[in-house]
C-alpha positions as CSV (number, residue, x, y, z in Angstrom):
1,M,-176.5,37.0,-68.9
2,E,-179.3,36.3,-66.8
3,N,-182.1,35.7,-69.1
4,R,-180.1,33.7,-71.5
5,D,-181.5,35.1,-74.4
6,F,-178.6,35.3,-76.5
7,T,-176.2,33.3,-78.5
8,I,-172.6,32.1,-77.5
9,V,-170.2,31.6,-80.3
10,D,-166.7,30.5,-79.3
11,V,-164.1,31.3,-82.0
12,R,-161.2,29.4,-80.8
13,T,-160.0,26.5,-83.0
14,R,-162.1,23.3,-83.1
15,A,-159.2,21.4,-81.1
16,E,-159.5,24.1,-78.6
17,Y,-163.2,23.6,-78.2
18,M,-163.1,20.1,-78.1
19,L,-160.6,20.5,-74.9
20,G,-163.6,22.6,-73.3
21,H,-166.5,24.9,-73.7
22,V,-169.5,26.4,-72.3
23,A,-172.3,24.2,-72.6
24,G,-174.7,25.0,-75.6
25,S,-172.2,27.3,-77.3
26,V,-171.7,27.4,-81.1
27,N,-167.9,26.8,-82.3
28,I,-167.1,28.9,-85.3
29,P,-163.3,29.3,-85.5
30,L,-162.3,33.1,-86.1
31,Q,-160.8,32.0,-89.5
32,E,-164.1,31.0,-90.4
33,I,-166.0,33.9,-89.1
34,V,-166.3,36.2,-92.3
35,D,-167.1,33.3,-94.4
36,R,-170.0,32.3,-92.2
37,A,-171.0,35.8,-91.6
38,E,-174.8,35.2,-93.0
39,E,-175.1,32.2,-90.6
40,L,-174.0,33.9,-87.9
41,K,-176.2,37.0,-88.4
42,Q,-179.2,34.4,-88.3
43,M,-178.4,33.5,-85.0
44,K,-180.4,35.0,-81.9
45,Q,-178.9,38.3,-80.9
46,P,-177.1,39.6,-78.9
47,I,-174.4,37.1,-79.8
48,I,-171.5,36.6,-77.1
49,F,-168.3,35.9,-78.6
50,C,-165.6,34.2,-76.3
51,C,-162.3,32.5,-77.1
52,A,-159.2,31.8,-74.8
53,S,-158.2,35.2,-73.7
54,G,-160.7,37.8,-75.2
55,N,-158.2,38.6,-78.1
56,R,-159.9,36.6,-80.8
57,S,-163.4,37.2,-79.8
58,G,-162.5,41.0,-79.7
59,Q,-161.7,41.0,-83.2
60,A,-164.9,39.0,-84.2
61,T,-167.1,41.4,-82.0
62,M,-165.5,44.8,-83.7
63,Y,-166.2,42.9,-87.2
64,F,-169.8,42.1,-86.5
65,K,-170.6,45.3,-84.8
66,A,-169.3,47.2,-87.9
67,E,-171.8,44.8,-89.8
68,G,-174.7,45.9,-87.6
69,V,-174.7,42.8,-85.6
70,S,-175.7,43.1,-81.8
71,C,-172.8,41.4,-80.0
72,E,-170.4,41.6,-77.3
73,N,-167.3,40.4,-76.5
74,G,-167.5,38.0,-73.6
75,G,-163.5,37.3,-73.2
76,S,-162.4,33.9,-72.0
77,W,-164.9,31.0,-72.6
78,L,-164.2,30.3,-68.8
79,D,-165.4,33.7,-67.7
80,V,-168.3,33.3,-69.9
81,N,-169.0,29.8,-68.3
82,Y,-168.7,31.4,-64.8
83,N,-171.1,34.4,-65.2
84,L,-173.5,31.7,-66.8
85,N,-173.5,29.5,-63.5
86,K,-173.0,32.0,-61.1
């Protein structure tokens, strides 16, 4: 995460995202991710998915890896935020 040459996509709900998120991240709730796949594929890759615990971001990661997108499961948004700022 050192060069920051990637996109962070938070797949939590809008309400969860509004309570706190990684600065500069994009919020695409998991339930919208398939419908917004083309938009997501145009983002700078790799894409780091995050959520509250890593479960929903893991689902998004598995889906988009199968679609040929360079992506990783960052786990909790708090962990991603910590790793960006250490």
